[in-house]
PQR file of N, CA, C, O and H, with PARSE charges and radii, in Angstrom:
ATOM      1  N   UNK A   1       0.832  -1.166   0.000 -0.4000 1.5000
ATOM      2  CA  UNK A   1       0.000   0.000   0.000 -0.0000 2.0000
ATOM      3  C   UNK A   1       0.882   1.237   0.000  0.5500 1.7000
ATOM      4  O   UNK A   1       2.027   1.208   0.452 -0.5500 1.4000
ATOM      5  N   UNK A   2       0.334   2.300  -0.508 -0.4000 1.5000
ATOM      6  CA  UNK A   2       1.059   3.559  -0.641 -0.0000 2.0000
ATOM      7  C   UNK A   2       0.784   4.439   0.573  0.5500 1.7000
ATOM      8  O   UNK A   2      -0.365   4.599   0.986 -0.5500 1.4000
ATOM      9  H   UNK A   2      -0.596   2.323  -0.875  0.4000 1.0000
ATOM     10  N   UNK A   3       1.840   5.005   1.139 -0.4000 1.5000
ATOM     11  CA  UNK A   3       1.741   5.920   2.278 -0.0000 2.0000
ATOM     12  C   UNK A   3       2.289   7.273   1.830  0.5500 1.7000
ATOM     13  O   UNK A   3       3.363   7.349   1.233 -0.5500 1.4000
ATOM     14  H   UNK A   3       2.774   4.875   0.804  0.4000 1.0000
ATOM     15  N   UNK A   4       1.550   8.330   2.122 -0.4000 1.5000
ATOM     16  CA  UNK A   4       2.006   9.694   1.831 -0.0000 2.0000
ATOM     17  C   UNK A   4       1.876  10.512   3.098  0.5500 1.7000
ATOM     18  O   UNK A   4       0.818  10.545   3.727 -0.5500 1.4000
ATOM     19  H   UNK A   4       0.678   8.268   2.607  0.4000 1.0000
ATOM     20  N   UNK A   5       2.969  11.177   3.469 -0.4000 1.5000
ATOM     21  CA  UNK A   5       2.979  12.011   4.672 -0.0000 2.0000
ATOM     22  C   UNK A   5       3.386  13.419   4.262  0.5500 1.7000
ATOM     23  O   UNK A   5       4.494  13.642   3.775 -0.5500 1.4000
ATOM     24  H   UNK A   5       3.828  11.150   2.958  0.4000 1.0000
ATOM     25  N   UNK A   6       2.483  14.357   4.464 -0.4000 1.5000
ATOM     26  CA  UNK A   6       2.785  15.762   4.193 -0.0000 2.0000
ATOM     27  C   UNK A   6       3.467  16.381   5.399  0.5500 1.7000
ATOM     28  O   UNK A   6       3.095  16.120   6.543 -0.5500 1.4000
ATOM     29  H   UNK A   6       1.583  14.176   4.860  0.4000 1.0000
ATOM     30  N   UNK A   7       4.466  17.202   5.131 -0.4000 1.5000
ATOM     31  CA  UNK A   7       5.242  17.851   6.179 -0.0000 2.0000
ATOM     32  C   UNK A   7       4.966  19.353   6.132  0.5500 1.7000
ATOM     33  O   UNK A   7       5.007  19.968   5.066 -0.5500 1.4000
ATOM     34  H   UNK A   7       4.768  17.414   4.202  0.4000 1.0000
ATOM     35  N   UNK A   8       4.684  19.937   7.299 -0.4000 1.5000
ATOM     36  CA  UNK A   8       4.430  21.374   7.375 -0.0000 2.0000
ATOM     37  C   UNK A   8       5.647  22.154   6.894  0.5500 1.7000
ATOM     38  O   UNK A   8       6.787  21.765   7.148 -0.5500 1.4000
ATOM     39  H   UNK A   8       4.651  19.437   8.165  0.4000 1.0000
ATOM     40  N   UNK A   9       5.395  23.254   6.198 -0.4000 1.5000
ATOM     41  CA  UNK A   9       6.437  24.166   5.712 -0.0000 2.0000
ATOM     42  C   UNK A   9       7.439  23.492   4.787  0.5500 1.7000
ATOM     43  O   UNK A   9       8.588  23.923   4.694 -0.5500 1.4000
ATOM     44  H   UNK A   9       4.469  23.570   5.991  0.4000 1.0000
ATOM     45  N   UNK A  10       7.007  22.436   4.100 -0.4000 1.5000
ATOM     46  CA  UNK A  10       7.868  21.741   3.145 -0.0000 2.0000
ATOM     47  C   UNK A  10       7.060  21.460   1.880  0.5500 1.7000
ATOM     48  O   UNK A  10       5.946  20.942   1.963 -0.5500 1.4000
ATOM     49  H   UNK A  10       6.074  22.087   4.175  0.4000 1.0000
ATOM     50  N   UNK A  11       7.607  21.793   0.715 -0.4000 1.5000
ATOM     51  CA  UNK A  11       6.862  21.544  -0.523 -0.0000 2.0000
ATOM     52  C   UNK A  11       6.831  20.066  -0.917  0.5500 1.7000
ATOM     53  O   UNK A  11       6.039  19.670  -1.772 -0.5500 1.4000
ATOM     54  H   UNK A  11       8.512  22.213   0.648  0.4000 1.0000
ATOM     55  N   UNK A  12       7.680  19.257  -0.304 -0.4000 1.5000
ATOM     56  CA  UNK A  12       7.751  17.844  -0.644 -0.0000 2.0000
ATOM     57  C   UNK A  12       7.051  17.000   0.411  0.5500 1.7000
ATOM     58  O   UNK A  12       6.929  17.399   1.569 -0.5500 1.4000
ATOM     59  H   UNK A  12       8.323  19.579   0.391  0.4000 1.0000
ATOM     60  N   UNK A  13       6.602  15.843  -0.007 -0.4000 1.5000
ATOM     61  CA  UNK A  13       5.988  14.903   0.919 -0.0000 2.0000
ATOM     62  C   UNK A  13       6.816  13.627   0.949  0.5500 1.7000
ATOM     63  O   UNK A  13       7.610  13.369   0.044 -0.5500 1.4000
ATOM     64  H   UNK A  13       6.702  15.519  -0.948  0.4000 1.0000
ATOM     65  N   UNK A  14       6.625  12.838   1.986 -0.4000 1.5000
ATOM     66  CA  UNK A  14       7.257  11.530   2.068 -0.0000 2.0000
ATOM     67  C   UNK A  14       6.277  10.553   1.440  0.5500 1.7000
ATOM     68  O   UNK A  14       5.111  10.506   1.832 -0.5500 1.4000
ATOM     69  H   UNK A  14       5.980  13.048   2.721  0.4000 1.0000
ATOM     70  N   UNK A  15       6.736   9.774   0.473 -0.4000 1.5000
ATOM     71  CA  UNK A  15       5.878   8.857  -0.258 -0.0000 2.0000
ATOM     72  C   UNK A  15       6.611   7.529  -0.394  0.5500 1.7000
ATOM     73  O   UNK A  15       7.717   7.483  -0.932 -0.5500 1.4000
ATOM     74  H   UNK A  15       7.684   9.812   0.155  0.4000 1.0000
ATOM     75  N   UNK A  16       5.997   6.440   0.094 -0.4000 1.5000
ATOM     76  CA  UNK A  16       6.625   5.122  -0.018 -0.0000 2.0000
ATOM     77  C   UNK A  16       5.574   4.028   0.015  0.5500 1.7000
ATOM     78  O   UNK A  16       4.419   4.262   0.372 -0.5500 1.4000
ATOM     79  H   UNK A  16       5.098   6.477   0.531  0.4000 1.0000
ATOM     80  N   UNK A  17       5.994   2.826  -0.365 -0.4000 1.5000
ATOM     81  CA  UNK A  17       5.107   1.667  -0.351 -0.0000 2.0000
ATOM     82  C   UNK A  17       5.528   0.746   0.783  0.5500 1.7000
ATOM     83  O   UNK A  17       6.718   0.566   1.044 -0.5500 1.4000
ATOM     84  H   UNK A  17       6.932   2.636  -0.655  0.4000 1.0000
ATOM     85  N   UNK A  18       4.539   0.165   1.452 -0.4000 1.5000
ATOM     86  CA  UNK A  18       4.804  -0.751   2.550 -0.0000 2.0000
ATOM     87  C   UNK A  18       3.844  -1.929   2.485  0.5500 1.7000
ATOM     88  O   UNK A  18       2.739  -1.826   1.952 -0.5500 1.4000
ATOM     89  H   UNK A  18       3.573   0.311   1.240  0.4000 1.0000
ATOM     90  N   UNK A  19       4.288  -3.038   3.036 -0.4000 1.5000
ATOM     91  CA  UNK A  19       3.420  -4.218   3.093 -0.0000 2.0000
ATOM     92  C   UNK A  19       2.833  -4.400   4.493  0.5500 1.7000
ATOM     93  O   UNK A  19       2.195  -5.414   4.776 -0.5500 1.4000
ATOM     94  H   UNK A  19       5.185  -3.121   3.469  0.4000 1.0000
ATOM     95  N   UNK A  20       3.053  -3.413   5.366 -0.4000 1.5000
ATOM     96  CA  UNK A  20       2.472  -3.467   6.707 -0.0000 2.0000
ATOM     97  C   UNK A  20       0.949  -3.437   6.600  0.5500 1.7000
ATOM     98  O   UNK A  20       0.409  -2.742   5.739 -0.5500 1.4000
ATOM     99  H   UNK A  20       3.571  -2.589   5.136  0.4000 1.0000
ATOM    100  N   UNK A  21       0.250  -4.177   7.455 -0.4000 1.5000
ATOM    101  CA  UNK A  21      -1.217  -4.151   7.435 -0.0000 2.0000
ATOM    102  C   UNK A  21      -1.771  -2.761   7.774  0.5500 1.7000
ATOM    103  O   UNK A  21      -1.184  -2.020   8.563 -0.5500 1.4000
ATOM    104  H   UNK A  21       0.689  -4.742   8.154  0.4000 1.0000
ATOM    105  N   UNK A  22      -2.898  -2.429   7.170 -0.4000 1.5000
ATOM    106  CA  UNK A  22      -3.539  -1.129   7.403 -0.0000 2.0000
ATOM    107  C   UNK A  22      -3.817  -0.925   8.889  0.5500 1.7000
ATOM    108  O   UNK A  22      -3.618   0.172   9.411 -0.5500 1.4000
ATOM    109  H   UNK A  22      -3.375  -3.031   6.529  0.4000 1.0000
ATOM    110  N   UNK A  23      -4.270  -1.963   9.568 -0.4000 1.5000
ATOM    111  CA  UNK A  23      -4.604  -1.840  10.992 -0.0000 2.0000
ATOM    112  C   UNK A  23      -3.387  -1.421  11.813  0.5500 1.7000
ATOM    113  O   UNK A  23      -3.517  -0.616  12.735 -0.5500 1.4000
ATOM    114  H   UNK A  23      -4.431  -2.854   9.144  0.4000 1.0000
ATOM    115  N   UNK A  24      -2.211  -1.951  11.495 -0.4000 1.5000
ATOM    116  CA  UNK A  24      -0.995  -1.583  12.223 -0.0000 2.0000
ATOM    117  C   UNK A  24      -0.623  -0.123  11.994  0.5500 1.7000
ATOM    118  O   UNK A  24      -0.222   0.578  12.923 -0.5500 1.4000
ATOM    119  H   UNK A  24      -2.105  -2.605  10.747  0.4000 1.0000
ATOM    120  N   UNK A  25      -0.759   0.323  10.762 -0.4000 1.5000
ATOM    121  CA  UNK A  25      -0.426   1.717  10.441 -0.0000 2.0000
ATOM    122  C   UNK A  25      -1.413   2.665  11.111  0.5500 1.7000
ATOM    123  O   UNK A  25      -1.015   3.681  11.679 -0.5500 1.4000
ATOM    124  H   UNK A  25      -1.085  -0.246  10.008  0.4000 1.0000
ATOM    125  N   UNK A  26      -2.700   2.334  11.044 -0.4000 1.5000
ATOM    126  CA  UNK A  26      -3.711   3.179  11.684 -0.0000 2.0000
ATOM    127  C   UNK A  26      -3.501   3.242  13.193  0.5500 1.7000
ATOM    128  O   UNK A  26      -3.689   4.299  13.794 -0.5500 1.4000
ATOM    129  H   UNK A  26      -3.023   1.508  10.583  0.4000 1.0000
ATOM    130  N   UNK A  27      -3.119   2.146  13.806 -0.4000 1.5000
ATOM    131  CA  UNK A  27      -2.845   2.130  15.248 -0.0000 2.0000
ATOM    132  C   UNK A  27      -1.657   3.026  15.582  0.5500 1.7000
ATOM    133  O   UNK A  27      -1.698   3.778  16.556 -0.5500 1.4000
ATOM    134  H   UNK A  27      -2.966   1.287  13.318  0.4000 1.0000
ATOM    135  N   UNK A  28      -0.596   2.948  14.775 -0.4000 1.5000
ATOM    136  CA  UNK A  28       0.592   3.773  15.010 -0.0000 2.0000
ATOM    137  C   UNK A  28       0.269   5.258  14.844  0.5500 1.7000
ATOM    138  O   UNK A  28       0.713   6.083  15.642 -0.5500 1.4000
ATOM    139  H   UNK A  28      -0.562   2.337  13.983  0.4000 1.0000
ATOM    140  N   UNK A  29      -0.501   5.599  13.814 -0.4000 1.5000
ATOM    141  CA  UNK A  29      -0.882   6.999  13.575 -0.0000 2.0000
ATOM    142  C   UNK A  29      -1.761   7.506  14.705  0.5500 1.7000
ATOM    143  O   UNK A  29      -1.577   8.627  15.180 -0.5500 1.4000
ATOM    144  H   UNK A  29      -0.862   4.930  13.165  0.4000 1.0000
ATOM    145  N   UNK A  30      -2.719   6.689  15.143 -0.4000 1.5000
ATOM    146  CA  UNK A  30      -3.616   7.094  16.237 -0.0000 2.0000
ATOM    147  C   UNK A  30      -2.830   7.330  17.525  0.5500 1.7000
ATOM    148  O   UNK A  30      -3.135   8.267  18.262 -0.5500 1.4000
ATOM    149  H   UNK A  30      -2.869   5.778  14.757  0.4000 1.0000
ATOM    150  N   UNK A  31      -1.826   6.500  17.810 -0.4000 1.5000
ATOM    151  CA  UNK A  31      -1.012   6.676  19.008 -0.0000 2.0000
ATOM    152  C   UNK A  31      -0.237   7.985  18.959  0.5500 1.7000
ATOM    153  O   UNK A  31      -0.108   8.675  19.970 -0.5500 1.4000
ATOM    154  H   UNK A  31      -1.579   5.739  17.211  0.4000 1.0000
ATOM    155  N   UNK A  32       0.276   8.323  17.788 -0.4000 1.5000
ATOM    156  CA  UNK A  32       1.018   9.585  17.641 -0.0000 2.0000
ATOM    157  C   UNK A  32       0.087  10.772  17.824  0.5500 1.7000
ATOM    158  O   UNK A  32       0.415  11.716  18.543 -0.5500 1.4000
ATOM    159  H   UNK A  32       0.171   7.762  16.967  0.4000 1.0000
ATOM    160  N   UNK A  33      -1.069  10.730  17.179 -0.4000 1.5000
ATOM    161  CA  UNK A  33      -2.003  11.849  17.266 -0.0000 2.0000
ATOM    162  C   UNK A  33      -2.598  11.999  18.661  0.5500 1.7000
ATOM    163  O   UNK A  33      -2.996  13.099  19.046 -0.5500 1.4000
ATOM    164  H   UNK A  33      -1.335   9.963  16.595  0.4000 1.0000
ATOM    165  N   UNK A  34      -2.665  10.912  19.423 -0.4000 1.5000
ATOM    166  CA  UNK A  34      -3.163  10.971  20.797 -0.0000 2.0000
ATOM    167  C   UNK A  34      -2.089  11.446  21.771  0.5500 1.7000
ATOM    168  O   UNK A  34      -2.360  11.633  22.957 -0.5500 1.4000
ATOM    169  H   UNK A  34      -2.343  10.018  19.110  0.4000 1.0000
ATOM    170  N   UNK A  35      -0.879  11.639  21.272 -0.4000 1.5000
ATOM    171  CA  UNK A  35       0.201  12.143  22.114 -0.0000 2.0000
ATOM    172  C   UNK A  35       0.933  11.072  22.889  0.5500 1.7000
ATOM    173  O   UNK A  35       1.698  11.386  23.801 -0.5500 1.4000
ATOM    174  H   UNK A  35      -0.658  11.487  20.309  0.4000 1.0000
ATOM    175  N   UNK A  36       0.712   9.788  22.538 -0.4000 1.5000
ATOM    176  CA  UNK A  36       1.400   8.710  23.240 -0.0000 2.0000
ATOM    177  C   UNK A  36       2.880   8.650  22.886  0.5500 1.7000
ATOM    178  O   UNK A  36       3.706   8.269  23.716 -0.5500 1.4000
ATOM    179  H   UNK A  36       0.091   9.534  21.796  0.4000 1.0000
ATOM    180  N   UNK A  37       3.216   9.025  21.658 -0.4000 1.5000
ATOM    181  CA  UNK A  37       4.612   9.120  21.237 -0.0000 2.0000
ATOM    182  C   UNK A  37       4.791  10.434  20.494  0.5500 1.7000
ATOM    183  O   UNK A  37       3.814  11.022  20.029 -0.5500 1.4000
ATOM    184  H   UNK A  37       2.546   9.335  20.984  0.4000 1.0000
ATOM    185  N   UNK A  38       6.009  10.893  20.381 -0.4000 1.5000
ATOM    186  CA  UNK A  38       6.270  12.158  19.715 -0.0000 2.0000
ATOM    187  C   UNK A  38       6.658  12.012  18.259  0.5500 1.7000
ATOM    188  O   UNK A  38       6.992  12.998  17.602 -0.5500 1.4000
ATOM    189  H   UNK A  38       6.802  10.416  20.758  0.4000 1.0000
ATOM    190  N   UNK A  39       6.617  10.776  17.741 -0.4000 1.5000
ATOM    191  CA  UNK A  39       7.025  10.553  16.368 -0.0000 2.0000
ATOM    192  C   UNK A  39       6.314   9.336  15.784  0.5500 1.7000
ATOM    193  O   UNK A  39       5.819   8.478  16.515 -0.5500 1.4000
ATOM    194  H   UNK A  39       6.346   9.975  18.275  0.4000 1.0000
ATOM    195  N   UNK A  40       6.273   9.279  14.464 -0.4000 1.5000
ATOM    196  CA  UNK A  40       5.719   8.148  13.737 -0.0000 2.0000
ATOM    197  C   UNK A  40       6.887   7.423  13.085  0.5500 1.7000
ATOM    198  O   UNK A  40       7.710   8.045  12.414 -0.5500 1.4000
ATOM    199  H   UNK A  40       6.675   9.976  13.871  0.4000 1.0000
ATOM    200  N   UNK A  41       6.962   6.117  13.279 -0.4000 1.5000
ATOM    201  CA  UNK A  41       8.033   5.307  12.707 -0.0000 2.0000
ATOM    202  C   UNK A  41       7.408   4.211  11.861  0.5500 1.7000
ATOM    203  O   UNK A  41       6.682   3.356  12.367 -0.5500 1.4000
ATOM    204  H   UNK A  41       6.293   5.612  13.824  0.4000 1.0000
ATOM    205  N   UNK A  42       7.703   4.245  10.551 -0.4000 1.5000
ATOM    206  CA  UNK A  42       7.198   3.257   9.611 -0.0000 2.0000
ATOM    207  C   UNK A  42       8.333   2.781   8.718  0.5500 1.7000
ATOM    208  O   UNK A  42       9.319   3.490   8.518 -0.5500 1.4000
ATOM    209  H   UNK A  42       8.293   4.939  10.139  0.4000 1.0000
ATOM    210  N   UNK A  43       8.186   1.576   8.183 -0.4000 1.5000
ATOM    211  CA  UNK A  43       9.189   1.035   7.270 -0.0000 2.0000
ATOM    212  C   UNK A  43       8.584   0.758   5.910  0.5500 1.7000
ATOM    213  O   UNK A  43       7.386   0.502   5.789 -0.5500 1.4000
ATOM    214  H   UNK A  43       7.386   0.999   8.345  0.4000 1.0000
ATOM    215  N   UNK A  44       9.431   0.811   4.878 -0.4000 1.5000
ATOM    216  CA  UNK A  44       8.942   0.525   3.533 -0.0000 2.0000
ATOM    217  C   UNK A  44       9.367  -0.876   3.095  0.5500 1.7000
ATOM    218  O   UNK A  44      10.028  -1.597   3.843 -0.5500 1.4000
ATOM    219  H   UNK A  44      10.405   1.019   4.976  0.4000 1.0000
ATOM    220  N   UNK A  45       8.982  -1.249   1.884 -0.4000 1.5000
ATOM    221  CA  UNK A  45       9.271  -2.578   1.352 -0.0000 2.0000
ATOM    222  C   UNK A  45      10.743  -2.771   1.003  0.5500 1.7000
ATOM    223  O   UNK A  45      11.188  -3.902   0.809 -0.5500 1.4000
ATOM    224  H   UNK A  45       8.445  -0.663   1.276  0.4000 1.0000
ATOM    225  N   UNK A  46      11.499  -1.683   0.921 -0.4000 1.5000
ATOM    226  CA  UNK A  46      12.920  -1.767   0.575 -0.0000 2.0000
ATOM    227  C   UNK A  46      13.822  -1.850   1.805  0.5500 1.7000
ATOM    228  O   UNK A  46      15.041  -1.965   1.676 -0.5500 1.4000
ATOM    229  H   UNK A  46      11.138  -0.764   1.079  0.4000 1.0000
ATOM    230  N   UNK A  47      13.226  -1.792   2.997 -0.4000 1.5000
ATOM    231  CA  UNK A  47      14.004  -1.868   4.218 -0.0000 2.0000
ATOM    232  C   UNK A  47      14.357  -0.522   4.830  0.5500 1.7000
ATOM    233  O   UNK A  47      15.060  -0.469   5.840 -0.5500 1.4000
ATOM    234  H   UNK A  47      12.235  -1.699   3.102  0.4000 1.0000
ATOM    235  N   UNK A  48      13.881   0.566   4.234 -0.4000 1.5000
ATOM    236  CA  UNK A  48      14.127   1.898   4.787 -0.0000 2.0000
ATOM    237  C   UNK A  48      13.166   2.165   5.944  0.5500 1.7000
ATOM    238  O   UNK A  48      12.043   1.660   5.962 -0.5500 1.4000
ATOM    239  H   UNK A  48      13.310   0.522   3.414  0.4000 1.0000
ATOM    240  N   UNK A  49      13.620   2.958   6.902 -0.4000 1.5000
ATOM    241  CA  UNK A  49      12.793   3.350   8.039 -0.0000 2.0000
ATOM    242  C   UNK A  49      12.588   4.856   7.995  0.5500 1.7000
ATOM    243  O   UNK A  49      13.531   5.616   7.776 -0.5500 1.4000
ATOM    244  H   UNK A  49      14.532   3.368   6.887  0.4000 1.0000
ATOM    245  N   UNK A  50      11.345   5.280   8.206 -0.4000 1.5000
ATOM    246  CA  UNK A  50      10.999   6.695   8.217 -0.0000 2.0000
ATOM    247  C   UNK A  50      10.525   7.067   9.616  0.5500 1.7000
ATOM    248  O   UNK A  50       9.590   6.465  10.145 -0.5500 1.4000
ATOM    249  H   UNK A  50      10.579   4.662   8.384  0.4000 1.0000
ATOM    250  N   UNK A  51      11.174   8.061  10.209 -0.4000 1.5000
ATOM    251  CA  UNK A  51      10.793   8.565  11.527 -0.0000 2.0000
ATOM    252  C   UNK A  51      10.439  10.037  11.348  0.5500 1.7000
ATOM    253  O   UNK A  51      11.283  10.851  10.974 -0.5500 1.4000
ATOM    254  H   UNK A  51      11.933   8.550   9.780  0.4000 1.0000
ATOM    255  N   UNK A  52       9.168  10.368  11.622 -0.4000 1.5000
ATOM    256  CA  UNK A  52       8.675  11.727  11.393 -0.0000 2.0000
ATOM    257  C   UNK A  52       8.130  12.280  12.708  0.5500 1.7000
ATOM    258  O   UNK A  52       7.239  11.672  13.300 -0.5500 1.4000
ATOM    259  H   UNK A  52       8.482   9.706  11.926  0.4000 1.0000
ATOM    260  N   UNK A  53       8.648  13.424  13.181 -0.4000 1.5000
ATOM    261  CA  UNK A  53       8.111  14.033  14.410 -0.0000 2.0000
ATOM    262  C   UNK A  53       6.653  14.434  14.226  0.5500 1.7000
ATOM    263  O   UNK A  53       6.282  14.978  13.186 -0.5500 1.4000
ATOM    264  H   UNK A  53       9.372  13.918  12.700  0.4000 1.0000
ATOM    265  N   UNK A  54       5.835  14.167  15.226 -0.4000 1.5000
ATOM    266  CA  UNK A  54       4.406  14.451  15.121 -0.0000 2.0000
ATOM    267  C   UNK A  54       4.104  15.938  14.960  0.5500 1.7000
ATOM    268  O   UNK A  54       3.074  16.295  14.389 -0.5500 1.4000
ATOM    269  H   UNK A  54       6.137  13.725  16.070  0.4000 1.0000
ATOM    270  N   UNK A  55       4.964  16.790  15.443 -0.4000 1.5000
ATOM    271  CA  UNK A  55       4.727  18.236  15.349 -0.0000 2.0000
ATOM    272  C   UNK A  55       4.820  18.749  13.917  0.5500 1.7000
ATOM    273  O   UNK A  55       4.399  19.871  13.633 -0.5500 1.4000
ATOM    274  H   UNK A  55       5.800  16.499  15.908  0.4000 1.0000
ATOM    275  N   UNK A  56       5.374  17.930  13.002 -0.4000 1.5000
ATOM    276  CA  UNK A  56       5.557  18.390  11.622 -0.0000 2.0000
ATOM    277  C   UNK A  56       4.510  17.867  10.657  0.5500 1.7000
ATOM    278  O   UNK A  56       4.570  18.191   9.471 -0.5500 1.4000
ATOM    279  H   UNK A  56       5.715  17.019  13.233  0.4000 1.0000
ATOM    280  N   UNK A  57       3.545  17.065  11.119 -0.4000 1.5000
ATOM    281  CA  UNK A  57       2.538  16.496  10.229 -0.0000 2.0000
ATOM    282  C   UNK A  57       1.638  17.570   9.634  0.5500 1.7000
ATOM    283  O   UNK A  57       1.131  18.433  10.351 -0.5500 1.4000
ATOM    284  H   UNK A  57       3.496  16.802  12.083  0.4000 1.0000
ATOM    285  N   UNK A  58       1.443  17.514   8.326 -0.4000 1.5000
ATOM    286  CA  UNK A  58       0.411  18.303   7.671 -0.0000 2.0000
ATOM    287  C   UNK A  58      -0.762  17.375   7.357  0.5500 1.7000
ATOM    288  O   UNK A  58      -1.921  17.748   7.539 -0.5500 1.4000
ATOM    289  H   UNK A  58       1.855  16.814   7.744  0.4000 1.0000
ATOM    290  N   UNK A  59      -0.455  16.164   6.883 -0.4000 1.5000
ATOM    291  CA  UNK A  59      -1.472  15.137   6.625 -0.0000 2.0000
ATOM    292  C   UNK A  59      -0.793  13.782   6.487  0.5500 1.7000
ATOM    293  O   UNK A  59       0.412  13.695   6.256 -0.5500 1.4000
ATOM    294  H   UNK A  59       0.486  15.861   6.735  0.4000 1.0000
ATOM    295  N   UNK A  60      -1.585  12.733   6.633 -0.4000 1.5000
ATOM    296  CA  UNK A  60      -1.122  11.366   6.425 -0.0000 2.0000
ATOM    297  C   UNK A  60      -2.174  10.669   5.574  0.5500 1.7000
ATOM    298  O   UNK A  60      -3.340  10.594   5.960 -0.5500 1.4000
ATOM    299  H   UNK A  60      -2.564  12.804   6.821  0.4000 1.0000
ATOM    300  N   UNK A  61      -1.767  10.163   4.428 -0.4000 1.5000
ATOM    301  CA  UNK A  61      -2.680   9.467   3.524 -0.0000 2.0000
ATOM    302  C   UNK A  61      -2.276   7.998   3.458  0.5500 1.7000
ATOM    303  O   UNK A  61      -1.133   7.665   3.146 -0.5500 1.4000
ATOM    304  H   UNK A  61      -0.820  10.224   4.114  0.4000 1.0000
ATOM    305  N   UNK A  62      -3.240   7.124   3.759 -0.4000 1.5000
ATOM    306  CA  UNK A  62      -3.005   5.687   3.727 -0.0000 2.0000
ATOM    307  C   UNK A  62      -3.784   5.127   2.553  0.5500 1.7000
ATOM    308  O   UNK A  62      -5.009   5.239   2.501 -0.5500 1.4000
ATOM    309  H   UNK A  62      -4.169   7.394   4.012  0.4000 1.0000
ATOM    310  N   UNK A  63      -3.066   4.518   1.599 -0.4000 1.5000
ATOM    311  CA  UNK A  63      -3.715   3.954   0.421 -0.0000 2.0000
ATOM    312  C   UNK A  63      -4.396   2.632   0.739  0.5500 1.7000
ATOM    313  O   UNK A  63      -4.413   2.186   1.887 -0.5500 1.4000
ATOM    314  H   UNK A  63      -2.071   4.427   1.641  0.4000 1.0000
ATOM    315  N   UNK A  64      -4.952   2.016  -0.288 -0.4000 1.5000
ATOM    316  CA  UNK A  64      -5.642   0.741  -0.121 -0.0000 2.0000
ATOM    317  C   UNK A  64      -4.654  -0.414  -0.191  0.5500 1.7000
ATOM    318  O   UNK A  64      -3.522  -0.251  -0.648 -0.5500 1.4000
ATOM    319  H   UNK A  64      -4.938   2.377  -1.220  0.4000 1.0000
ATOM    320  N   UNK A  65      -5.090  -1.571   0.262 -0.4000 1.5000
ATOM    321  CA  UNK A  65      -4.251  -2.759   0.229 -0.0000 2.0000
ATOM    322  C   UNK A  65      -4.388  -3.544  -1.066  0.5500 1.7000
ATOM    323  O   UNK A  65      -3.806  -4.621  -1.194 -0.5500 1.4000
ATOM    324  H   UNK A  65      -6.009  -1.703   0.633  0.4000 1.0000
ATOM    325  N   UNK A  66      -5.143  -3.028  -2.027 -0.4000 1.5000
ATOM    326  CA  UNK A  66      -5.309  -3.727  -3.300 -0.0000 2.0000
ATOM    327  C   UNK A  66      -3.992  -3.813  -4.035  0.5500 1.7000
ATOM    328  O   UNK A  66      -3.201  -2.870  -4.036 -0.5500 1.4000
ATOM    329  H   UNK A  66      -5.616  -2.153  -1.923  0.4000 1.0000
ATOM    330  N   UNK A  67      -3.763  -4.960  -4.664 -0.4000 1.5000
ATOM    331  CA  UNK A  67      -2.576  -5.088  -5.493 -0.0000 2.0000
ATOM    332  C   UNK A  67      -2.838  -4.399  -6.826  0.5500 1.7000
ATOM    333  O   UNK A  67      -3.981  -4.296  -7.270 -0.5500 1.4000
ATOM    334  H   UNK A  67      -4.405  -5.726  -4.663  0.4000 1.0000
ATOM    335  N   UNK A  68      -1.792  -3.942  -7.444 -0.4000 1.5000
ATOM    336  CA  UNK A  68      -1.943  -3.251  -8.716 -0.0000 2.0000
ATOM    337  C   UNK A  68      -2.236  -4.249  -9.820  0.5500 1.7000
ATOM    338  O   UNK A  68      -1.670  -5.342  -9.864 -0.5500 1.4000
ATOM    339  H   UNK A  68      -0.863  -4.026  -7.083  0.4000 1.0000
ATOM    340  N   UNK A  69      -3.123  -3.853 -10.701 -0.4000 1.5000
ATOM    341  CA  UNK A  69      -3.467  -4.715 -11.817 -0.0000 2.0000
ATOM    342  C   UNK A  69      -2.531  -4.445 -12.973  0.5500 1.7000
ATOM    343  O   UNK A  69      -2.176  -3.303 -13.265 -0.5500 1.4000
ATOM    344  H   UNK A  69      -3.583  -2.966 -10.665  0.4000 1.0000
ATOM    345  N   UNK A  70      -2.146  -5.518 -13.617 -0.4000 1.5000
ATOM    346  CA  UNK A  70      -1.262  -5.402 -14.783 -0.0000 2.0000
ATOM    347  C   UNK A  70      -1.968  -6.038 -15.952  0.5500 1.7000
ATOM    348  O   UNK A  70      -2.532  -7.125 -15.830 -0.5500 1.4000
ATOM    349  H   UNK A  70      -2.434  -6.446 -13.380  0.4000 1.0000
ATOM    350  N   UNK A  71      -1.941  -5.372 -17.076 -0.4000 1.5000
ATOM    351  CA  UNK A  71      -2.572  -5.940 -18.260 -0.0000 2.0000
ATOM    352  C   UNK A  71      -3.515  -4.961 -18.920  0.5500 1.7000
ATOM    353  O   UNK A  71      -3.549  -3.774 -18.596 -0.5500 1.4000
ATOM    354  H   UNK A  71      -1.483  -4.489 -17.175  0.4000 1.0000
ATOM    355  N   UNK A  72      -4.268  -5.486 -19.844 -0.4000 1.5000
ATOM    356  CA  UNK A  72      -5.190  -4.661 -20.603 -0.0000 2.0000
ATOM    357  C   UNK A  72      -6.620  -5.014 -20.269  0.5500 1.7000
ATOM    358  O   UNK A  72      -6.950  -6.172 -20.011 -0.5500 1.4000
ATOM    359  H   UNK A  72      -4.240  -6.450 -20.107  0.4000 1.0000
ATOM    360  N   UNK A  73      -7.454  -4.009 -20.278 -0.4000 1.5000
ATOM    361  CA  UNK A  73      -8.883  -4.224 -20.054 -0.0000 2.0000
ATOM    362  C   UNK A  73      -9.516  -4.382 -21.408  0.5500 1.7000
ATOM    363  O   UNK A  73      -9.311  -3.546 -22.289 -0.5500 1.4000
ATOM    364  H   UNK A  73      -7.186  -3.069 -20.487  0.4000 1.0000
ATOM    365  N   UNK A  74     -10.270  -5.419 -21.594 -0.4000 1.5000
ATOM    366  CA  UNK A  74     -10.816  -5.613 -22.923 -0.0000 2.0000
ATOM    367  C   UNK A  74     -12.110  -6.169 -22.908  0.5500 1.7000
ATOM    368  O   UNK A  74     -12.699  -6.390 -23.967 -0.5500 1.4000
ATOM    369  H   UNK A  74     -10.436  -6.098 -20.879  0.4000 1.0000
TER
END
């Protein structure tokens, strides 16, 4: 699934794909927004880790878990 995190005062966003379940990501985001932690830590499919301070969030977009379709519609 595709994750997009907008950062305040930055024209760029963090965009990556992860195979983590939606429920795990939503739980982590909810904990950050509730003030339980001061940062969001997520990993992508390539092994990279993203740590974003909660004070810098502009938005967080969580894509669907659908796999991408390849081929032609006919």
